[in-house]
Residue frames relative to the residue before (quaternion, step in Angstrom):
aa qw qx qy qz dx dy dz
M 1.0000 0.0000 0.0000 0.0000 0.00 0.00 0.00
Q 0.4556 -0.7034 0.4803 0.2589 3.56 -0.98 0.90
D 0.5184 -0.6099 0.5065 0.3203 3.49 -1.21 0.63
P 0.4379 -0.7181 0.4650 0.2763 3.66 -0.59 1.04
R 0.6089 0.5522 -0.3628 0.4390 3.60 1.09 -0.58
R 0.6363 0.5268 -0.3285 0.4579 3.56 1.03 -0.77
S 0.6373 0.5165 -0.3181 0.4753 3.62 1.01 -0.81
L 0.6470 0.5166 -0.3102 0.4672 3.54 1.00 -0.86
L 0.6453 0.5128 -0.3190 0.4679 3.60 0.99 -0.81
R 0.6400 0.5111 -0.3287 0.4703 3.60 0.98 -0.81
Y 0.6450 0.5188 -0.3120 0.4664 3.57 0.96 -0.87
A 0.6640 0.5015 -0.3008 0.4660 3.59 0.91 -0.91
A 0.6444 0.5133 -0.3226 0.4661 3.60 1.00 -0.79
A 0.6530 0.5061 -0.3124 0.4689 3.59 0.95 -0.87
A 0.6532 0.5098 -0.3111 0.4654 3.59 0.96 -0.85
A 0.6501 0.5112 -0.3162 0.4648 3.59 0.95 -0.83
C 0.6375 0.5186 -0.3226 0.4696 3.55 1.02 -0.81
A 0.6617 0.5024 -0.3062 0.4647 3.59 0.90 -0.91
L 0.6602 0.4929 -0.3107 0.4740 3.57 0.94 -0.82
G 0.6290 0.5349 -0.3316 0.4564 3.56 1.03 -0.73
L 0.6591 0.4927 -0.3067 0.4784 3.59 0.98 -0.82
A 0.6429 0.5085 -0.3252 0.4717 3.58 0.97 -0.81
G 0.6559 0.5053 -0.3085 0.4683 3.55 0.97 -0.81
A 0.6323 0.5292 -0.3298 0.4597 3.58 1.03 -0.76
A 0.6417 0.5152 -0.3273 0.4644 3.60 1.01 -0.82
Q 0.6603 0.4860 -0.3089 0.4820 3.58 0.99 -0.80
A 0.6618 0.5181 -0.3062 0.4470 3.56 0.98 -0.82
S 0.6003 0.5791 -0.3645 0.4139 3.60 1.15 -0.53
G 0.4559 -0.7240 0.4188 0.3041 3.58 1.23 -0.27
F 0.4003 0.7170 -0.4923 0.2885 3.61 1.17 0.17
A 0.0020 -0.8042 0.5930 -0.0405 3.57 -0.79 1.07
G 0.7209 -0.3945 0.2337 0.5198 3.57 1.17 0.52
A 0.6981 -0.4580 0.3478 0.4265 3.52 -1.35 0.15
R 0.3889 -0.7048 0.5439 0.2370 3.55 -1.22 0.54
A 0.3905 -0.6956 0.5558 0.2340 3.56 -1.10 0.77
T 0.0314 -0.8526 0.5205 -0.0345 3.57 -0.03 1.30
R 0.6220 0.5343 -0.3447 0.4569 3.59 1.24 -0.22
D 0.5928 -0.5768 0.4341 0.3570 3.54 -1.30 0.34
H 0.8156 -0.0058 0.0204 0.5782 3.58 1.08 -0.64
Y 0.1566 -0.7549 0.6341 0.0593 3.51 -1.31 0.62
G 0.1308 -0.7710 0.6170 0.0875 3.54 -1.22 0.55
A 0.0348 -0.7791 0.6258 0.0100 3.54 -1.14 0.71
I 0.1163 -0.7696 0.6248 0.0615 3.55 -0.90 0.96
F 0.1998 -0.7687 0.6031 0.0744 3.53 -0.82 1.12
Q 0.1660 -0.7691 0.6092 0.0988 3.56 -0.95 0.89
I 0.0325 -0.7528 0.6563 0.0396 3.54 -1.07 0.82
D 0.0208 0.8103 -0.5832 0.0538 3.55 -0.74 1.09
S 0.6223 0.4587 -0.3373 0.5372 3.53 1.31 0.44
G 0.3217 -0.8044 0.4770 0.1477 3.57 -0.87 0.95
G 0.4366 0.7140 -0.4580 0.2997 3.59 1.20 0.08
Q 0.6305 -0.5580 0.3912 0.3716 3.55 -1.16 0.64
G 0.6468 0.5290 -0.3216 0.4454 3.58 0.98 -0.82
A 0.6559 0.5051 -0.3082 0.4687 3.58 0.97 -0.86
I 0.6491 0.5124 -0.3191 0.4631 3.58 0.97 -0.84
K 0.6696 0.4985 -0.3022 0.4602 3.59 0.84 -0.96
K 0.6637 0.5091 -0.3109 0.4513 3.58 0.89 -0.91
T 0.6620 0.5050 -0.3113 0.4581 3.58 0.91 -0.88
L 0.6735 0.4851 -0.2997 0.4704 3.59 0.88 -0.90
N 0.6397 0.5123 -0.3245 0.4723 3.60 1.01 -0.75
N 0.6301 0.5277 -0.3357 0.4602 3.60 1.00 -0.77
I 0.6467 0.5088 -0.3178 0.4711 3.58 0.99 -0.83
E 0.6565 0.5049 -0.3137 0.4644 3.59 0.90 -0.89
N 0.6405 0.5226 -0.3248 0.4596 3.59 0.98 -0.81
L 0.6492 0.5068 -0.3166 0.4706 3.58 0.97 -0.82
L 0.6655 0.5065 -0.3000 0.4589 3.57 0.91 -0.91
G 0.6984 0.4808 -0.2611 0.4614 3.56 1.13 -0.63
D 0.4794 0.6664 -0.4493 0.3524 3.60 1.24 -0.09
P 0.4053 -0.7571 0.4524 0.2407 3.62 -0.45 1.14
R 0.5926 0.5847 -0.3715 0.4110 3.61 1.13 -0.50
L 0.7489 0.4139 -0.2013 0.4768 3.58 1.15 -0.60
K 0.3563 0.7575 -0.4828 0.2572 3.59 1.28 0.05
G 0.8454 0.1364 -0.1375 0.4977 3.54 -0.86 1.05
K 0.7012 0.4524 -0.2589 0.4865 3.59 1.27 0.05
L 0.6848 0.5511 -0.2337 0.4155 3.57 1.28 -0.19
R 0.0727 -0.7305 0.6769 0.0538 3.54 -1.17 0.81
V 0.0757 -0.8031 0.5910 -0.0064 3.55 -0.94 0.96
E 0.0533 -0.7650 0.6411 0.0292 3.54 -1.13 0.77
L 0.1809 -0.7434 0.6350 0.1067 3.53 -1.17 0.75
I 0.0649 -0.8001 0.5964 0.0037 3.57 -0.57 1.18
A 0.1582 -0.7813 0.6004 0.0630 3.55 -0.84 1.06
N 0.1068 0.7591 -0.6387 0.0667 3.51 -1.04 0.87
A 0.7697 0.2781 -0.2581 0.5133 3.55 -1.32 0.26
K 0.8233 -0.2066 0.1421 0.5092 3.62 -0.97 -0.76
G 0.4724 0.6832 -0.4263 0.3582 3.57 1.28 -0.06
F 0.4710 0.6774 -0.4459 0.3472 3.61 1.23 -0.25
A 0.5232 0.6621 -0.4007 0.3567 3.59 1.21 -0.48
I 0.5653 0.6075 -0.3876 0.4013 3.60 1.15 -0.49
Y 0.7565 0.3826 -0.1834 0.4977 3.58 1.16 -0.64
V 0.4559 0.6859 -0.4570 0.3360 3.61 1.24 0.09
K 0.5458 -0.6432 0.4356 0.3142 3.56 -0.87 1.03
N 0.8498 0.1717 -0.1568 0.4730 3.53 -1.22 0.73
N 0.4093 0.7191 -0.4695 0.3080 3.59 1.08 0.65
G 0.5836 -0.6056 0.3613 0.4027 3.58 1.28 -0.03
F 0.6844 0.4900 -0.2818 0.4605 3.61 1.24 -0.08
E 0.3602 0.7754 -0.4709 0.2175 3.60 1.23 0.02
Q 0.6928 0.4803 -0.2946 0.4501 3.61 0.77 -0.95
K 0.6512 0.5049 -0.3186 0.4685 3.58 0.96 -0.82
L 0.6475 0.5093 -0.3177 0.4696 3.60 1.00 -0.81
L 0.6546 0.5044 -0.3152 0.4666 3.59 0.94 -0.85
H 0.6275 0.5310 -0.3280 0.4654 3.57 1.03 -0.79
L 0.6614 0.4916 -0.3072 0.4759 3.59 0.92 -0.87
Q 0.6410 0.5220 -0.3274 0.4577 3.57 0.98 -0.81
K 0.6366 0.5189 -0.3257 0.4685 3.60 1.02 -0.74
Q 0.6620 0.4757 -0.2939 0.4991 3.57 1.21 -0.51
G 0.6527 -0.5568 0.2955 0.4202 3.58 1.29 0.16
V 0.4610 0.6789 -0.4603 0.3386 3.60 1.22 0.03
I 0.3314 -0.7180 0.5824 0.1883 3.55 -0.95 0.98
L 0.1637 -0.7827 0.5970 0.0653 3.56 -0.79 1.06
A 0.0507 0.8337 -0.5405 0.1010 3.57 -0.40 1.23
Q 0.1726 -0.7663 0.6155 0.0643 3.51 -1.19 0.77
C 0.4601 -0.6838 0.5073 0.2517 3.56 -1.03 0.89
A 0.4098 -0.7187 0.5119 0.2313 3.61 -0.77 1.08
N 0.5930 0.5733 -0.3724 0.4254 3.60 1.05 -0.67
T 0.6374 0.5308 -0.3227 0.4559 3.58 0.98 -0.85
L 0.6485 0.5195 -0.3304 0.4477 3.58 0.87 -0.92
R 0.6801 0.4863 -0.2855 0.4684 3.56 0.93 -0.92
E 0.7155 0.4762 -0.2634 0.4381 3.59 0.78 -1.04
L 0.7538 0.3549 -0.2003 0.5154 3.60 1.04 -0.73
H 0.4115 -0.7436 0.4388 0.2919 3.58 1.34 0.18
V 0.3081 0.7280 -0.5343 0.2994 3.55 0.89 1.04
D 0.3418 -0.7391 0.5462 0.1965 3.57 -0.81 1.03
R 0.5425 -0.6385 0.4488 0.3106 3.57 -0.89 0.97
K 0.6204 0.5717 -0.3334 0.4209 3.57 1.10 -0.70
D 0.6262 0.5448 -0.3348 0.4461 3.60 1.22 -0.36
L 0.6547 0.4934 -0.3063 0.4838 3.58 1.29 -0.20
Y 0.6320 -0.5099 0.4101 0.4152 3.54 -1.24 0.40
P 0.5039 -0.6943 0.4241 0.2901 3.60 -0.88 0.89
F 0.6502 0.5401 -0.3206 0.4275 3.61 1.15 -0.40
V 0.5377 0.6086 -0.4010 0.4239 3.60 1.30 0.09
S 0.3467 -0.7284 0.5563 0.1994 3.58 -0.98 0.89
I 0.2873 -0.7334 0.5909 0.1745 3.56 -1.17 0.65
V 0.1082 -0.7710 0.6254 0.0526 3.57 -0.94 0.95
P 0.6507 -0.5580 0.3348 0.3913 3.61 -1.08 0.62
S 0.8021 -0.0952 0.0706 0.5853 3.59 0.92 -0.84
G 0.5141 -0.6519 0.4696 0.3003 3.54 -1.02 0.84
M 0.6585 0.5043 -0.3117 0.4635 3.58 0.97 -0.83
G 0.6248 0.5257 -0.3329 0.4716 3.57 1.08 -0.70
E 0.6360 0.5342 -0.3211 0.4551 3.58 1.00 -0.85
I 0.6614 0.4971 -0.3032 0.4728 3.56 0.93 -0.92
T 0.6476 0.5300 -0.3135 0.4488 3.57 0.93 -0.90
L 0.6773 0.4854 -0.2959 0.4670 3.58 0.88 -0.91
R 0.6670 0.4957 -0.3126 0.4601 3.59 0.88 -0.86
E 0.6556 0.4971 -0.3277 0.4645 3.59 0.93 -0.81
S 0.6468 0.5121 -0.3330 0.4566 3.61 1.00 -0.72
E 0.6450 0.4899 -0.3087 0.4987 3.60 1.27 -0.39
G 0.6050 -0.5910 0.3404 0.4109 3.59 1.29 0.04
W 0.4353 0.6981 -0.4671 0.3241 3.59 1.23 0.18
A 0.4675 -0.6364 0.5345 0.3012 3.54 -1.20 0.62
Y 0.2772 -0.7384 0.5933 0.1609 3.56 -1.09 0.79
I 0.0124 -0.8029 0.5945 -0.0412 3.57 -0.71 1.10
H 0.0005 0.7919 -0.6081 0.0561 3.54 -0.78 1.10
P 0.1981 -0.8049 0.5466 0.1191 3.60 0.09 1.25
T 0.3903 -0.7027 0.5411 0.2473 3.55 -0.97 0.83
P 0.5333 -0.6125 0.4587 0.3605 3.58 -1.02 0.70
P 0.4827 -0.6633 0.4771 0.3151 3.59 -0.97 0.77
H 0.5831 -0.5442 0.4567 0.3941 3.54 -1.26 0.40
E 0.6360 -0.5694 0.3693 0.3673 3.56 -1.08 0.70
S 0.6561 0.5273 -0.3245 0.4315 3.61 1.05 -0.62
M 0.6096 0.5746 -0.3518 0.4175 3.59 1.24 -0.31
């Protein structure tokens, strides 16, 4: 049987080492990547219509917009396709948040192919949403312009 004091000493040594490494990382002054370009673009795709997916995507956009390194350098677009069209359906509870994001310069776009394929009437969507011919085409064009592609995964139902 092991001496409990020896186990405790090993645990304390491991903890001290971990704290020392954490302190060294903080002491190095690393605060994340630096924004060295004049401008950045990010296109967010939502293709899931669940409330959790919508909330997570909108929160991710707000977090990006709030990053002080990107202030005045950022363009953001939200493209909805497949069941993601639910983010733009009238009276879904997200109108004010979407309008707020749009006032911050976020482009709100909906895939026309989705509307046609899922038989969604344009009148059922918020009028301030733009329609693009295809969501995949929009993503392709934005990526070719150097925009980052972000596709938040829907959260687990327990979250």
